[in-house]
C-alpha positions in Angstrom: 2.7 -6.4 -20.2 5.8 -4.4 -19.5 7.6 -4.4 -16.1 6.5 -0.8 -15.6 2.8 -1.8 -16.1 3.2 -4.8 -13.9 4.5 -2.7 -11.1 1.8 -0.1 -11.5 -0.8 -2.8 -11.4 0.8 -4.3 -8.3 0.6 -1.0 -6.5 -3.0 -0.6 -7.6 -3.9 -4.0 -6.2 -2.2 -2.9 -2.9 -4.4 0.2 -2.8 -7.5 -1.8 -3.6 -6.8 -4.3 -0.9 -6.2 -1.6 1.7 -9.4 0.1 0.7 -11.4 -3.1 1.0 -10.2 -3.5 4.6 -13.1 -1.3 5.7 -15.5 -4.0 4.6 -13.7 -7.3 5.0 -10.6 -7.3 7.1 -9.5 -10.9 6.7 -9.9 -10.8 2.9 -7.9 -7.6 2.7 -5.1 -9.2 4.8 -5.0 -12.2 2.5 -4.9 -10.0 -0.6 -2.1 -7.8 0.9 0.0 -10.8 2.0 0.0 -12.1 -1.5 1.5 -8.8 -2.7 4.5 -8.8 -0.3 7.9 -10.5 -0.4 8.4 -12.7 2.7 11.0 -10.1 4.0 8.9 -7.0 3.4 9.5 -3.9 5.5 7.4 -0.8 5.9 7.3 2.6 7.5 4.0 4.5 7.5 5.3 7.2 9.9 4.7 5.0 13.0 8.1 3.4 13.0 9.9 0.7 11.0 8.1 -2.6 10.6 9.6 -5.9 9.3 6.9 -8.5 9.6 4.2 -8.9 6.8 1.3 -9.8 9.1 2.0 -6.8 11.4 2.1 -4.5 8.3 -1.2 -5.9 7.1 -2.8 -5.5 10.6 -1.6 -1.9 10.8 -3.2 -1.2 7.4 -6.5 -2.9 8.2 -6.9 -2.0 11.8 -5.2 1.3 12.5 -5.7 2.9 9.1 -8.8 1.3 7.6 -10.5 0.0 10.7 -11.9 3.4 11.8 -13.5 4.1 8.4 -16.8 3.3 6.7 -15.0 3.5 3.4 -11.6 4.5 2.1 -10.3 5.3 -1.4 -6.6 5.6 -2.4 -5.7 7.6 -5.6 -2.2 7.3 -6.9 -0.6 9.8 -9.3 2.6 10.6 -11.1 4.5 7.3 -10.8 8.2 7.5 -11.1 9.4 3.9 -11.5 13.1 2.9 -12.0 13.7 -0.8 -12.9 17.1 -2.5 -12.7 16.8 -6.2 -13.6 14.8 -7.9 -10.9 14.5 -4.9 -8.6 12.7 -1.6 -8.9 11.9 1.5 -6.9 9.0 3.8 -7.3 7.7 7.1 -5.9 4.0 7.9 -6.1 1.9 10.9 -5.1 -1.1 9.6 -3.2 -4.3 11.1 -1.7 -6.7 9.1 0.4 -10.2 10.0 1.2 -12.0 8.2 4.0 -15.3 8.5 5.9 -14.9 8.0 9.6 -17.1 5.6 11.4 -19.4 7.3 14.0 -18.8 10.9 13.1 -19.3 10.6 9.4 -16.4 13.1 8.9 -14.6 12.8 5.6 -10.9 13.1 6.0 -8.2 13.6 3.4 -4.6 12.4 3.6 -2.0 13.5 1.1 1.6 12.3 0.7 4.1 10.2 -1.2 4.8 6.5 -1.3 8.5 5.5 -1.7 8.4 1.8 -2.6 10.8 -1.0 -3.5 9.9 -4.1 -5.5 11.6 -7.4 -6.3 10.8 -10.0 -9.0 11.1 -13.6 -7.9 10.0 -16.6 -10.0 8.8 -14.1 -12.6 6.4 -12.3 -10.3 6.9 -8.7 -9.0 6.2 -8.2 -5.3 6.5 -5.3 -2.9 9.6 -5.5 -0.7 9.4 -2.1 1.0 6.7 0.5 1.5 7.4 3.9 3.0 4.8 6.7 3.3 5.5 10.4 4.0 2.4 12.4 4.9 2.1 15.9 3.6 0.8 18.2 6.3 
């Protein structure tokens, strides 16, 4: 598998883990933690975060917690690889059904990510999300 494919699969696993948080929060957190570098940072539009567990809790509680289900769709990856580091931009749309109201919401935007390979394994070292209004 090429580095490009490994990074695409890594981001797909990130989305799958986030989506699964609507059904099993603790399993989703464990799956997400395995994808991040120890020094991961993130900004989802709520301010900069620099602690992996806090990032996972935001994803599972604030983003996924109010939904019956959630589905991320990634498109048009633009991945640049330089040795053991990489950056990527992705178009993303997320559909989610809200608990209680049953309303289906749509979120559109772009991810701007950074990755680092350590011990032969690619991990996410930074996630940034810009929502398109």
